[in-house]
C-alpha positions in Angstrom: 23.8 4.8 113.6 24.4 6.4 110.2 27.8 4.8 110.0 26.3 1.4 110.9 23.7 1.7 108.2 26.2 2.7 105.6 28.4 -0.2 106.6 25.5 -2.7 106.2 24.6 -1.2 102.8 28.2 -1.2 101.6 28.7 -4.8 102.7 25.4 -5.8 101.0 26.4 -4.0 97.8 29.8 -5.5 97.7 28.4 -9.0 98.3 25.8 -8.5 95.6 28.5 -7.4 93.1 30.7 -10.4 93.7 31.4 -12.2 90.5 29.9 -15.6 90.0 32.6 -18.1 89.1 32.3 -21.6 87.8 34.2 -24.4 89.7 37.2 -25.6 87.7 39.1 -28.0 90.0 38.0 -31.3 91.4 34.7 -31.4 89.5 33.0 -34.7 88.9 30.8 -35.0 85.8 27.5 -36.8 86.4 26.0 -38.6 83.4 22.4 -38.1 84.4 20.4 -34.9 83.9 19.9 -32.8 87.0 16.7 -32.9 89.0 15.2 -29.4 88.6 11.7 -28.0 88.9 10.1 -27.1 86.6 11.6 -29.7 84.2 13.2 -27.4 81.7 15.5 -30.0 80.2 15.7 -31.2 76.5 13.3 -28.6 75.2 12.8 -26.5 72.1 12.1 -23.0 73.4 11.0 -19.7 71.7 13.7 -17.1 71.2 11.5 -14.5 72.9 10.2 -16.4 75.9 10.6 -15.1 79.5 13.5 -16.7 81.5 13.0 -20.4 82.4 13.8 -20.1 86.1 14.0 -23.3 88.1 14.9 -24.7 91.4 17.7 -27.3 91.7 16.3 -30.2 93.7 19.6 -31.8 94.4 20.8 -31.6 98.1 23.9 -29.5 98.3 25.8 -26.6 100.0 26.3 -24.3 97.0 25.0 -24.1 93.4 26.2 -22.5 90.2 24.5 -22.6 86.8 25.9 -21.6 83.4 24.2 -21.4 80.0 26.4 -21.0 76.9 25.9 -21.1 73.1 28.2 -22.1 70.3 29.5 -18.5 70.0 30.9 -18.6 73.5 28.4 -16.3 75.0 27.3 -17.3 78.4 24.9 -16.5 81.3 25.7 -17.3 84.9 23.5 -17.5 88.1 24.0 -18.9 91.5 21.9 -20.4 94.3 19.4 -23.2 94.7 16.8 -21.2 92.9 18.1 -20.0 89.5 16.6 -16.6 88.6 18.2 -15.5 85.3 18.7 -11.8 84.7 15.9 -11.1 82.2 17.9 -8.7 80.0 20.9 -11.0 79.8 18.5 -13.9 79.1 16.8 -12.2 76.2 20.2 -11.1 74.7 21.5 -14.6 74.9 18.4 -16.1 73.3 18.3 -13.5 70.6 21.9 -14.4 69.6 21.1 -18.2 69.7 18.2 -18.6 67.3 18.6 -22.1 65.7 21.4 -22.9 68.1 21.7 -25.2 71.1 22.2 -23.9 74.6 24.5 -25.9 76.9 23.3 -25.9 80.5 25.9 -26.7 83.2 24.6 -27.2 86.8 27.3 -27.3 89.5 26.3 -28.6 93.0 28.7 -28.8 96.0 27.7 -31.8 98.0 27.9 -32.3 101.8 31.5 -33.5 101.5 32.6 -30.3 99.8 33.1 -31.8 96.3 31.6 -30.3 93.2 29.4 -32.4 90.8 28.5 -31.2 87.3 25.3 -32.0 85.5 24.7 -31.1 81.8 21.6 -30.8 79.6 20.8 -28.9 76.4 17.9 -26.9 75.0 17.4 -25.7 71.5 16.4 -22.2 70.6 13.8 -22.2 67.8 14.1 -19.7 64.9 10.4 -18.9 65.2 9.1 -16.6 68.0 6.0 -17.4 70.1 3.1 -14.9 70.1 3.9 -12.5 72.9 0.6 -12.7 74.8 -1.7 -15.5 76.0 -5.2 -15.1 77.6 -6.7 -17.5 80.0 -9.3 -17.8 82.8 -8.3 -18.4 86.4 -10.8 -20.4 88.3 -10.9 -22.1 91.7 -11.4 -25.9 91.6 -15.1 -25.7 92.6 -18.1 -26.7 90.6 -20.9 -24.8 92.4 -19.4 -21.3 93.1 -17.7 -18.8 90.8 -17.5 -15.6 92.9 -13.8 -15.1 92.2 -13.2 -15.6 88.5 -10.8 -13.6 86.4 -9.7 -13.5 82.7 -6.1 -12.5 82.5 -3.5 -11.8 79.9 0.1 -12.8 80.3 3.1 -11.3 78.5 5.1 -14.4 77.6 8.2 -12.4 77.1 8.2 -11.1 80.7 6.4 -11.7 84.0 3.6 -9.1 83.5 0.1 -10.4 84.0 -2.9 -8.1 83.5 -6.5 -8.7 84.5 -8.8 -8.4 81.4 -11.9 -8.7 83.5 -13.0 -10.3 86.8 -16.2 -10.6 88.7 -14.8 -10.0 92.2 -15.8 -6.3 92.5 -19.1 -6.9 90.7 -20.5 -9.9 92.6 -22.9 -9.6 95.4 -24.9 -12.3 97.2 -27.4 -13.8 94.9 -26.0 -11.9 91.9 -23.0 -14.0 91.0 -22.0 -14.3 87.4 -19.7 -16.4 85.3 -17.2 -15.1 82.8 -15.5 -17.3 80.2 -14.2 -17.7 76.6 -12.0 -14.7 75.8 -11.5 -15.6 72.1 -9.8 -13.2 69.6 -10.3 -12.9 65.9 -7.2 -13.8 63.9 -5.0 -13.7 67.1 -6.1 -10.2 67.9 -4.4 -8.8 64.8 -7.3 -6.3 64.3 -8.0 -5.8 68.0 -11.3 -7.8 68.0 -12.3 -10.4 70.7 -15.3 -11.6 72.7 -16.2 -12.7 76.2 -19.3 -14.5 77.5 -20.9 -13.3 80.8 -23.6 -15.5 82.4 -26.3 -14.8 84.9 -26.4 -11.2 86.3 -26.2 -8.7 83.5 -25.4 -11.6 81.2 -24.7 -11.4 77.5 -21.9 -11.9 74.9 -19.6 -9.0 74.7 -18.2 -8.5 71.2 -15.3 -6.1 71.3 -14.2 -4.7 68.0 -13.1 -1.3 66.7 -13.7 1.2 69.5 -16.9 -0.3 70.8 -18.2 -3.1 72.9 -21.6 -4.6 71.9 -23.6 -6.8 74.3 -25.6 -9.4 72.5 -28.3 -11.9 73.6 -28.4 -15.0 71.4 -31.0 -16.9 73.4 -34.4 -17.0 71.7 -37.1 -19.5 70.9 -35.1 -21.0 68.0 -31.8 -21.5 69.9 -31.1 -24.0 72.7 -29.2 -21.4 74.8 -27.1 -18.4 74.2 -23.7 -18.8 72.5 -21.1 -21.0 74.2 -18.0 -22.3 72.4 -16.8 -19.8 70.0 -14.9 -19.4 66.7 -14.5 -16.1 64.7 -14.6 -16.3 60.9 -11.2 -15.3 59.6 -12.3 -13.1 56.7 -15.9 -12.0 57.4 -17.9 -10.6 60.3 -19.3 -13.9 61.4 -18.9 -15.9 64.6 -19.8 -19.5 65.0 -21.2 -20.6 68.3 -22.3 -23.8 69.8 -25.5 -23.7 71.9 -25.4 -26.3 74.7 -27.8 -27.6 77.3 -25.2 -28.8 79.7 -25.5 -31.0 82.8 -23.0 -32.2 85.4 -23.0 -35.4 87.4 -21.3 -35.8 90.8 -20.4 -39.2 92.2 -20.7 -39.7 96.0 -19.0 -43.1 96.4 -16.5 -43.1 93.6 -13.1 -41.8 92.5 -14.7 -40.7 89.3 -14.4 -37.0 88.7 -17.6 -34.9 88.0 -18.8 -35.7 84.5 -20.0 -32.9 82.2 -22.3 -33.7 79.2 -24.7 -32.1 76.9 -28.4 -33.0 76.7 -28.6 -31.2 73.4 -26.2 -29.0 71.4 -26.3 -27.2 68.0 -24.1 -24.8 66.1 -25.3 -21.3 65.0 -23.7 -18.5 62.9 -24.0 -15.0 64.2 -23.7 -12.1 61.6 -22.1 -9.2 63.5 -23.2 -6.5 61.1 -26.8 -7.6 60.6 -27.1 -8.9 64.2 -28.8 -12.0 62.9 -28.3 -15.8 63.6 -28.9 -18.9 61.5 -28.3 -22.6 62.0 -25.1 -24.2 60.9 -25.6 -27.7 62.4 -28.8 -28.7 64.1 -29.4 -32.3 63.2 -31.9 -33.5 65.9 -30.2 -36.9 65.9 -26.7 -35.4 66.7 -25.0 -33.4 69.4 -22.9 -30.8 67.6 -20.4 -28.6 69.4 -16.9 -27.0 69.4 -16.9 -25.2 66.1 -13.7 -24.0 64.4 -13.1 -22.4 61.0 -10.5 -23.4 58.5 -8.0 -20.4 58.1 -9.3 -19.8 54.6 -12.8 -19.4 55.9 -14.3 -21.8 53.4 -15.1 -24.7 55.7 -16.1 -25.2 59.3 -15.2 -28.1 61.5 -16.9 -29.3 64.7 -17.4 -32.3 67.0 -20.6 -34.4 66.7 -22.0 -37.4 68.5 -24.9 -39.6 67.7 -27.1 -41.0 70.5 -26.6 -44.8 70.8 -29.7 -46.9 69.8 -32.4 -46.5 72.5 -30.7 -43.6 74.2 -32.3 -40.2 74.4 -31.3 -36.8 75.9 -33.3 -37.7 79.0 -31.6 -41.1 79.5 -28.1 -40.1 78.4 -26.9 -39.7 82.0 -27.2 -43.5 82.4 -25.2 -44.0 79.2 -22.6 -41.2 79.3 -19.7 -43.6 78.7 -21.2 -44.6 75.4 -21.2 -41.0 74.0 -18.4 -40.6 71.5 -17.7 -37.7 69.2 -16.3 -37.6 65.7 -15.0 -34.5 63.9 -17.1 -33.3 60.9 -16.5 -30.7 58.2 -18.9 -28.6 56.1 -17.9 -26.5 53.2 -19.0 -22.8 53.6 -19.6 -20.0 51.1 -18.9 -16.7 53.0 -20.9 -14.7 50.5 -24.1 -16.7 50.6 -23.6 -18.4 54.0 -24.6 -21.7 52.4 -23.2 -24.9 53.7 -22.6 -28.3 52.2 -23.6 -31.6 53.7 -21.1 -32.7 56.4 -18.3 -35.2 55.9 -16.4 -37.0 58.6 -12.7 -36.0 59.0 -11.9 -37.9 62.2 -13.9 -41.1 62.8 -13.0 -41.5 66.4 -16.1 -43.4 67.4 -15.0 -46.3 65.3 -12.0 -46.6 67.5 -14.2 -46.4 70.6 -12.7 -42.9 71.2 -14.2 -39.4 71.4 -12.5 -36.5 69.6 -13.1 -32.9 70.7 -11.8 -29.3 70.3 -10.8 -29.3 66.6 -8.3 -26.5 65.9 -6.6 -26.1 62.5 -3.0 -24.8 62.0 -2.7 -21.4 60.4 -1.3 -23.0 57.2 -4.4 -25.2 57.0 -2.3 -28.4 57.1 -2.8 -29.9 60.5 -6.0 -30.6 62.5 -5.3 -30.6 66.2 -7.7 -32.2 68.7 -7.9 -34.3 71.9 -9.2 -37.8 72.3 -10.4 -39.9 75.3 -12.5 -43.0 75.5 -15.8 -41.1 75.8 -17.5 -37.9 76.6 -17.8 -34.2 75.5 -15.6 -32.7 78.3 -12.1 -34.1 78.5 -10.7 -31.9 81.2 -11.3 -34.4 84.0 -10.5 -37.4 81.8 -7.1 -38.7 82.7 -6.8 -40.6 79.4 -7.2 -37.5 77.2 -4.3 -36.9 74.9 -3.5 -34.5 72.0 -3.6 -35.8 68.4 -3.1 -34.3 64.9 -4.4 -35.3 61.5 -2.7 -34.3 58.3 -5.6 -32.8 56.3 -3.8 -33.6 53.0 -3.1 -37.3 53.6 -5.5 -38.1 56.4 -2.7 -39.5 58.5 -3.2 -39.3 62.3 -0.5 -39.1 64.9 -0.3 -38.6 68.6 1.7 -35.8 70.1 3.7 -38.4 72.0 6.4 -35.9 73.1 3.9 -33.4 74.5 1.4 -35.7 76.1 1.6 -37.0 79.6 -0.1 -39.7 81.7 -2.7 -37.2 82.8 -5.3 -35.0 81.1 -4.4 -32.8 78.1 -7.4 -30.8 76.9 -8.0 -27.3 75.6 -5.3 -26.2 73.1 -4.6 -23.4 70.6 -2.1 -22.7 67.8 0.2 -19.7 67.7 -0.2 -17.4 64.7 2.9 -18.8 62.9 1.8 -22.4 63.5 5.0 -23.4 65.3 3.7 -23.3 68.9 0.8 -24.8 70.8 -0.4 -23.9 74.2 -2.7 -26.3 76.0 -4.2 -27.2 79.4 -2.6 -30.1 81.3 -3.2 -31.8 84.7 0.2 -33.6 84.7 1.4 -31.7 87.7 -0.9 -33.2 90.3 -4.0 -34.4 88.5 -6.1 -31.6 90.1 -5.2 -28.3 88.6 -4.9 -27.4 84.9 -1.7 -25.6 84.0 -0.6 -24.0 80.7 2.0 -26.0 78.8 3.8 -25.0 75.6 5.2 -27.3 72.9 7.0 -26.7 69.5 5.6 -28.2 66.3 8.1 -28.4 63.4 7.3 -28.2 59.7 6.7 -32.0 59.6 4.2 -31.8 62.4 6.5 -33.4 65.0 6.0 -32.1 68.5 8.7 -31.4 71.1 8.7 -32.0 74.8 6.2 -29.7 76.5 7.1 -27.2 79.2 5.1 -25.3 81.7 4.6 -21.6 81.1 7.5 -19.9 83.0 7.0 -17.9 86.2 9.6 -15.8 87.9 9.2 -17.9 91.1 9.7 -21.6 90.2 7.4 -22.7 93.0 4.5 -20.5 91.7 2.4 -23.5 90.6 2.9 -25.3 93.9 1.4 -22.4 95.8 -1.2 -21.1 93.3 -4.6 -22.7 94.0 -6.4 -21.9 90.8 -6.6 -23.6 87.4 -5.7 -22.1 84.0 -8.5 -22.6 81.5 -9.0 -21.9 77.8 -5.6 -20.5 76.9 -5.6 -18.4 73.7 -2.7 -16.7 71.9 -2.8 -13.0 71.2 -0.3 -11.0 69.2 -1.1 -7.7 71.0 -2.2 -6.6 74.4 -5.9 -6.3 75.2 -7.0 -2.7 74.7 -10.2 -2.3 76.6 -10.3 -1.4 80.3 -12.3 -3.2 83.0 -14.3 0.0 83.4 -15.3 -0.1 79.8 -16.4 -3.8 80.0 -18.4 -3.0 83.2 -20.1 -0.1 81.5 -21.0 -2.3 78.5 -22.5 -5.0 80.8 -24.8 -2.5 82.5 -26.5 -1.8 79.2 -29.4 -3.8 77.8 -28.5 -6.6 75.4 -29.1 -6.4 71.7 -31.4 -9.3 70.9 -30.0 -11.2 67.9 -32.7 -12.0 65.3 -32.9 -15.6 64.2 -33.2 -16.2 60.4 -34.6 -19.5 59.1 -33.1 -19.1 55.7 
């Protein structure tokens, strides 16, 4: 028996050590790109990204893949599922910054002949932020007993749970968790998370402490919702939203989400006080974001059509269209100017949401669809950018798809965008990445890599609210749970 086991192990080891060779004789070159999943062809990729593993979808008996750069360095793999060695992959990419990678895919067909397919990817000079945070949620609208906020290391396959509600949820005591938003890409280790219902509150995690805050009072519509940290001062801008959902029994229309009312407030972390930023009674104001210099705030705003009120909006939801406004802000006095319109989408019969500004302050990124305040279920939603210097608007035609593109965020160097897309099947949001060059031109988007190429086929959860982080999250789930068990600090509302 021992000899038999040794023979099996020796045979396995010898087989595993066999050198992969590329076919050289009788090879037919095919002009078209190979069919692979995910589609990792004709991309610009970060030099520090995890391996872009894929499955070759072409029928065949044997498969060999080779990547090479202009220096003659190469990487080989075999099999229908290409699983690149992660150390060799990173070595190749590190030596290929600014270079093109040549991919050669060899497939032996049923007749025994080899066919060769070729495509290229460019390796960018600029790295991507190594971490991204997102929420994993099942595609349900009435239950949220199994939510988690996770952080993924984009340079490897490691995924950590920041916090989940699985171990804390009992019947009748469910709670929602959302919006893990960092300050300045987590460069100083500060972030925040919202917790709703049981033990609810906003958790502000900075320094060595977690503070639980309640922002709901007689002067606010709700507690804080959509979030943006001020880049230089201890302020956070929040929208407060009275949100409703509509479900359609006899229609292909997806559930529609809309706000009855919405305002924007400013929370002063040190003084634990709030004040209004935007609370025009004739407007719905939401999705705040700060300019990187901290001297202006941008947000989406919609005006009720003539004769429409909050109570009747549900019958006119397709008439609700948002523009993007801007107000100048003095961080020392907290005074704000009157708003001016930066993106007048409503004049185009469009609705612009989720303004996000590039770290250099040049580009305003947002998504547009024909109507509404929640573009996730809107198939027509696409990404757009406006040059804040010239006012020129452009669509991200290379990154967009025929399905919904919605929540998006910039990397800290302004060269990468991660966003939610439903292009895979129209049902689940998946995280996609695209490169933005110095002229604001986008590249073809690619799905966040997984070690198993079929991960997204089998994974029955959506990825929501992706945010870049430059460092790993540093609080434990036990620390968050302990903070939740404490009473909330009631933020004081200031009228001045």
